[in-house]
Each structure stands twice: as C-alpha cells, then as structure tokens.
N, C-alpha and C positions, 0 to 999 in steps of 0.2 A: 504494499500500500504507499503510496506517497501522498506527503499532506504539502499542498501550495496556497498562499493566503497573498494575496492579489490586494496592496496596502494603497488606496489613492489619497493624496490630500493635496487640497486646493484650497490654499493660503490669498485669500482673495478679499476685499473690502473690508480691509480694517484688522482681520484677523492675524495672530502673532503666534500662537501655539500648533500649526495645523502641521508641522514640519516635524514638530518634537512629539507630537502625537504618532506619526507615521514611524519615527525612531523607536519609540517608547514600545509600540508593539510589533515591532520586529525585534526588538532583545525578548519580550516574554514570549514570541512565539516559535524563535529558533530554537531554545533548548525542549519545546513541546513536540517537534520533529516539523515544522515546517517550513518549506523554502520560504524565504520573505520574496517577493517581488514587488519592491517600492514604486511608484509613479505619483510624481512632486513636481512643482513646478512647471516650466515649460512644457515637459513631457506629459504633461494633466489635463493637457486638451480634452475637447470633445472625442475627435477623432482618435487622441492618442489612448482616452480610458476603452473606447470600444474596440479598436485594437485588440488592447491587453486583454479584453473581457472574451474576443474571441480566441485568442491563444490559449487562455486559460480552459477552455471550453473544449479547446482540438485536443490539449492536452493531458484534459484528465481524462480516466479511464475508468471503469467499472470498481467499486472497493476505495477510490483514492477519496482523499478531504480534501474540499475545496473552500476557502474563506474569501468573499469580498468584504474589503472594509473601505468605507468613505469617512475622512472628517475634512467639513469644508461648512461652506454654506446650502441649506437650503431653500428654495424659494416654489413660490407658487403664482399661477397668473389668477386673477377673476376674471370669469365669463359675466361681461358687461350687461348680456338680455340672456339670460339661462331660458325663459320661456321662449323665444325664437326656435331654437332648436333643440328640441327633450333629446336627443344623441349626445349632444354635447355635455360634459360633467360642469357642473357651476366654479369648478376649480380645476386647475392642473399644475400639478407638483412637477417638481423638477427639482437635479441637482446643479449646481453652479462650478462647472470644469472654468479652467485657468483663461480659456479664453472668453466666457461669455462677458459680453457688452460689445463686443466688435460687429462685422457686419452678416447681420442676420441673427436668427435665435441660434446658440449655442448649447443650450440648456440640454441637460440628460435627463427626457420626461422620466416618471415611472413607468408609466406603459413600456417604454423602452430596455429600463432597468427590469420589467417583469418578465419582457421578451427573453431575455438573457438568461436571466435565471433559470428560468423555464430549459431552455437548452441546454444549459449546465447541470441542470438536473436530470436530463434523458441520458447524461453519459454517466454518473456519478447522484446516486441519492443522499451521499452525506455531504451537504451544502450549507453552510452558516452565511450571511448578510449581515453585519456591524454598521449601521447609520449612525455616524454621532454628526446632525446637523439638527437643524428645524425643523417642524413639519415631517418626520420620519416616520412617525404611525403609518403603515399600510404602504409608505412610500414602496417597498419593491411588490406592491399588489395591484398595483392601478386604477384602486377605486377614487370616486371626487372625494374632496373633504370635508368639513364641518366649516362654516361661514367664519371667517373671520377676516381682521383688517387688512387690507394689500398694500404691499411693499410702495412707498414713493419710488419712481423709478423702475419699476419691474417694464421688462421687454413689452413691446406691445402687444396686445393682446392677438392681433392678428397674423404678427410672426407666430406666436406660441401656438395657436391654433392650427397653421399651416403645418407646424413640424408635429404636432398629434393626428393630422387627416391622414398625414405621411405614413405613421407608423400604424394606424389602423389601417390602413390598406395594406401596408405589409403584412399585418395580424388578418389579413382577410377579413376586412372589413368590421372586424368585433369591438378595435378599438384597444382592449386587451388579450393576453395569453387565454388560452381557451382554461385552464387551469388558474381561474383568478387568484384564490388562497392557496398558493403551492404547497402541495401537503407533503414534501420530502425536504422543503428545504426550512430549516430552523432561522428568523428573521430577530435580531436584538436592535430596537429602534431606540434612541437617545430619547425622545419626548412622544407626547401623543397628538394625531394630524393636525390638532390647530395651535400645539404649544412653539415655545422656544426652546434651543439646547442653548448651552454657554459655554465657554473656557472663562478660564479663572487662574489665579496663581494658585498653585497646590504644593501646600510645604513640603520641604524636600525634594520637591519633581520641578516645579517651577512652571511655566505657563502652558497650560493643557484642557483640553476639553474635560468637560466635568463625566462624561459618560468613559470616556477614553481610559482618564487615572483612577475613576473607582474599579472599572472592569481589570485592570492590568496589575493592579492591587488584590484582586482577587484569585486571578488566572497563576499570579507566583507565588500563592500559597500550597504547601506541599497536598500532595495529594488531590488537588484540585479536581483530575482526573474523576474522581469517583461523586463530585457533582452532578447533578441534573440542570439542565437549563432551568426548568422551575426552581428548583433550589437555589441557582445562580441569580435569579434575577428578585427574590427574595432577600438574600445578601445584599442586592447591588443599589435595592431600591433605597433603605436607607442610607448608603454610603452616598450616594448621588443626593439625597436629601439634605444631608451635614453642607454640602460644598452650596448645594443652590436648592432652596426649597420650594422653588416652584417650577422646579424641573422632575418628571415622573416618567423613568423608562417604562418600557416592555418586552414582553417576548412572545411573538407570533408564530403558530408552524408548531412543528412536535416537539413540545416544551419536555415533555418527559425522557428524553434523548440525554442519555452521557452528553458531556461535552464533547465535540468533533467527533462522534460518533453516533453509529446508527442502531446501538443497543438502549433498550430504553428501561427505566425502572420498571419494579410491578407496582407501586401505586407513589402518590405524592407525599413527600415527608419521612417513608417508611425509612427504618435504618437497622443495621444487622446488631443483633446482641451478641455480645462476648462473654461467655460461663467461665469462671477460672475458680479455682482455689478461694481466691480473694473473696469473690464476690461475682456479681451481676453489673456487667459494664454496656456502658456505649464508646465504640473506641473514635477516634477522630471524632472528639465530642468540638474542641472551636472549629474546625472545618466546618460542622454544620450547624453549628452555634447555638451549641445545645448549652443552656442554664438549670441552676439552681432551683428546683420547683414545677419545671415541667413535666409531664405525667404523660405516660403513655401506657397503651394495650399492650402487649407481650401475646405476639401470634405463631402458634409453630409452623413448621414446615408444612405446606396445603392445607393450612388451616384458615382458609379465607370463609367465611360463611358461619364457621363453627364459633362458639363461646372463645373469649381469650384465655390463656393460659393465668395470669393475673394482671394486674394493672400498677402499674410502678411510678413513682416519683423518681424525680433524681437530687439527691439529699448532697451531693459532693461534684463538685470537678476539678480534678487535679491532673497534672502530668499529661494533659490530653485525653482523659478517660473520664466520663459521667458514669457515676456509681450511680447505680439502681435500687432503690429499697420498695417494698411495701406499700401503696398508697396509703394516706392516712383511712382507715375503717378497712382495708382491706385484709385478707387472709396472706399467711403466708406462701411464698412462691413453690410450688409444687418444682420436679426436676424438668429443668428446660433443655429439650431437645437441642441437638446442632440443628442451626438454620432457622433457630427461632428470631421473630424482628418484632421489633418497636415501631407499633403504629400511633403517630402522635393525637392525642385527646385535645391537650392544653398547653401550647406548648409559645415560648415568648419570640421563637423567631421573626426578626422584621421590628419590633416594639421598640422604642427608644428609649434609652437608658435613662432615667432620671434619680437623682439621689434626695433623700429625704433627712435635713439634719437640723439641730444638733441630734445624736442618739437619745441621750437623755429625757429631751423634751416628753412630758408627756401625752402630749396629743400627735407626736410621731408614729408609734402603732396604726394609729386610727387612721392618721392619713394614709399612709406607706400601702393600707389593705384598698384606702378608695380610690387611689392609684392605680394600683392593680386589677383591680377591677373593670380599668379601662382596655379597647383593644390594641389603644397607640403606645403606651408607655408599658415601661418595667420599672420598679426600684431595685437598685444595686447599692453596695457600700459604698459611702463614701472615700473617695480618693480613686477610684474608677474612672474611666472615661466617660463622660455623662454628656447629653445636650444641654441639659438646665438641670441645676439644683436649687430644690424647694429649701428655703431655710423658716423656721419657726420661730417666735420668739414673743414676747410680751407686748411689743408692738404691732404685731401684726403676722403677715406673710410676707418673705420676701422671696421673689424669682430672680435666680441668676444664670446668665451663661458661662463657657467655659471661659471666656476672656475673663468678666468679673472676678470668676473665682483665680485669677492668675494660674489656673492650670491649661496646657494642652487645648486647643478644640480647634479643628476643622475649620470653622467659620463661623463669625458672630449672630445669632440667630434674634436673640431678645436683649432688650437692653436689660438693666438692672431695674427692676420694679417691684414695688414695696405696696400692699394691701394693709389697709386697716381692717381689723375684723369687726369693727363697730360700724361700719358702713354697710347698707344693704350689697352696693355692688360696688365695684370698680374695676378700670380699664384704662391700657397705657399703651400707647404705640410703643412697639418694640424696634429702636430705630439702629443704634449700635451699627450703623454703617452697613446694614445689608445691602447686597449687590454691588457694593465699592471694587470695582475693578473687573464687573464683567462685561461680556460682549457678547451682545445676540449673536446669533447663528444665523440669520436670517435677516441679513439686511436692517429695513429700518421698522421689524415687525417690534412694535414696544409692548411692551406688559407692564402694566402698574400692579403693586398688591401693597397690604397694609397687611403686616403681622400684627397680631392684636392677642393680649392676653386678657382671658376673662375668665372673673371665679365668679364659684358658687357661695354663697354663705353657709357657714355652717348650720344655722337653724333648720336650713330647708333640707339639709340632710341627716340630721337626729340630734339631739339634744347633746348639749357639752361636748361637740367634736372641736368647736374651736381652734379649727385650721383650715386653710384649702384641701376642700376634697375634690375638687375635678380642674384641670387646666387642659386648656387644649388650645392649639394655634389656627388662625380662623384668618383665611384670605378673603379680599374683597377690593375690587378697584378702588384705586386713589392713594393718596399717601404716601407709597411705598416709593424709597430713592430710585428712578431710573438705574437699571444697569445701564451702563455705557452703549450703544445702539451700534452697528456695524454701518457702514458705510455705501449699504448695496453691496452685490455679487462681484 
C-alpha cells in the first residue's frame, strides 16, 4: 500500500500562515508513512491544482491511501436571482487558487472538487479530504450553501456561473457528480457551510490555521492510528474552540473508519478493556480522553444486544491507564473474558475543563455538582489546564480565564467577571481581546459575536446554594471585536 498526501496551500488575501500549514502537515504525515506532495506559491494555480489532482488519481491504486489537503481562502458567489433559474444554486462555493483575480474566473468550484474526489475514489476507496478554509462544510459535495452575506470584491456572478455550467456539462448535465455525498471519502472540514475559519498565532507553533494546528497536535500523539474519525472530531472540536470560539469543524462521510484506513470501529466510543492481576483498565486513556468519573457498560465479545457484564466507573487515571471499578450501586465484576469492551454510558469526552476554587469553600461541592450536570463542562482539580475557573468568595462569584489566573491558556475567551450573589442576575461581556490577531479565511466575510456570561441565582436552583450554579457562553451578533478580515482571495 502506498500513501500519498497532496498538500495544497494558497497564501493569498492577507493570509500569512498557509505555507507553514503545508510544512506542518508534511512534518506530521511523513512519519505516518505518507509521501508528501506540497503545492504552494505560483504552482498552486487553478491549472496547477487540477494537474496535481489528476496525477494523484492516475498514481493511486486499489488499497492505497490518498489524502487531499487545502489551506487558504474559501469563497462563494451569490446567485442574484435564484428564482429566475431553479437549476442554479443560490450559492456557488469555491476554493481560491493563487491566480484567482486574474483574467476570467480562476476559482476551483466545489462541483469540480467533488468530481475529482469521485474519480479518486474509483481508484481507491481510502480517500480523505481536509479543507482548512471558510465555507468548507459540504465543499467536497457540491450542494448549495445556506444564505450568508456575500464577500465584497467577489468575482462577477456571470463568470462563476459560466464556470459552473461548464462543470455541469462535463458531469453530464447534473451539475454535481452522481454520488453527491461520496460514501467512500472522509471529509474533514474547518467549519460549517456558512461559517468562517481562522488563522492565528498558536503558541509554540507560530501562525497557522486553527484547524491545521489542532489537527497536527492530535495526529502527533502516540497511537493516533487507533482513533476513528468520529473520535478525532470529538477531541478536535474543543481544541479548535479554545483557539477560536466561533469555529466548529466537522467530519463528513464514513466517520467510524480508523484514521487513513478502511477498517471501521464496531461502535462509536467503544474501547477495549484490559484485564490484569492488578485490576480492570482502559489502556491509552489519554489518547481517548478518558476521565475520572466516566461510566461504561462492560460488554463481552459477541455480546451486542445482551445484558452487560457490569457497569464500571473510572476512579483513577495514571500512567496512561484508566482503572475501572464497579459503578456506585453496581455489583462486583464477574470474570471478564478476553475481548471485553467498554461502551460509554456517561463520559466527559469533548466537555470543557472548569475548576472551582477554593477547595474548602462551603459551596464548592454543590457548585461543582451543578456544573457537572451540564453537557458542556467538567470540573477538574485546580492547577490543571482549564477553560475557566469559578472563584467562590464572600463577595460573590468570580469567573476567570486562564490568562487571568496567570497560567497557560491557548487563548482568552472570558474577561475576569465577578457576580454579586445578592443580585438576581448579572452579565458582563467577556472582552480580553477575543479575536485579536485572527484573520478571516474568506475574504471580507465578517462575523461579529459577543461572548456573554450569564449566571443563574442560587435561589432559583435550590435554597442555600449560595453559588454560581450554571454558566454558559452565549453567542449573539454585535459587540465582539472583529477578527482581522482578509482582503479578498
């Protein structure tokens, strides 16, 4: 089996980290057995990208692994009169090659990307597409996109329409390949179809796309090949959100496959159980982000549909292993056969870490329990890396981000906020420079948001609680400092 990775980088429109993205992906993929094929600068024109894609198709054989990666701007052209011709989508998305903006339309349409991807999957079923650009959701599927504000300075609609109609003719008049959502290709996208992706300064790495930096960190972990794409995205989303709260990556296609492999996991989040003389464990706990308090059903081999062998809770994570003990109220484990699996019942995967201090405050345990009831956060010990820390005192409830605590933080998301518990409600914008140094990956597609802390008074959640019982980040238009917009592709 041969592994090839076509790494496309189009550093245009004010972006400065694209070439570093390509270098980083090459550094990460080479140890995984990939032949890296970089395509950047003046080589990354529309024709240069199409030629390189065609060569990748020609070189691929059944059983090979093929990866197509793109870093740069993503654009979309708005149909000014969609009701005039229902066959024309209201939006036409495209990638922005190095020569976009010259004579004629030189964008790589999503429909063209889908056609190339379909031809690649005819050569090998093991295909992965990674798009670190704006509007990337469904970019490799060719469907129309939800309504959003058009970019100023975008190519004339008639030019984009002409390119799309030429692509439709080349595809037999359908406009998109016959297999719209390609069942053989995994597609990792930086954001939703109507969202922006960002590049920013990443501590220890320099300027990179948020998706690329977060993905590279996960791929570098030992035994990352044991992850499925579904497990990876559950870890990737929190990592991306820590750098840019408004960006939400996604995975499309056969997400239960192991990374760059055709094998699929039997179930999402199912982990093998290790039985030793010292007890029952889940191995590689850090890789699978297993945390203390996680609860699993223990299922024997070929035990799907049968009652579980037991219910287990993680009581300790040390040395890369999570020790399992019978959950509260559950009987002792019976002898567990080889091949027993842990099926998740209640796990912390993807929940944001929050600390509650001081440990000796009378309301600390009640506050921690209330926060743990949320599907979005988990309470960890003070001193561990956290998104925020809830500080209890006689004056009120304080919410501090990592920077305010003086500890390492991937990025500031909340300013230091204090709530007087005598008030019914209180709110304050979290400013702390959120979005500073960020740059849109879709020209002038601006997105404003306000991060607002809202607290619920203790008296509404139980007498005597005397503490913050629920905290959430709310996004709404208006008020958030603008990320630095790109200058068009």
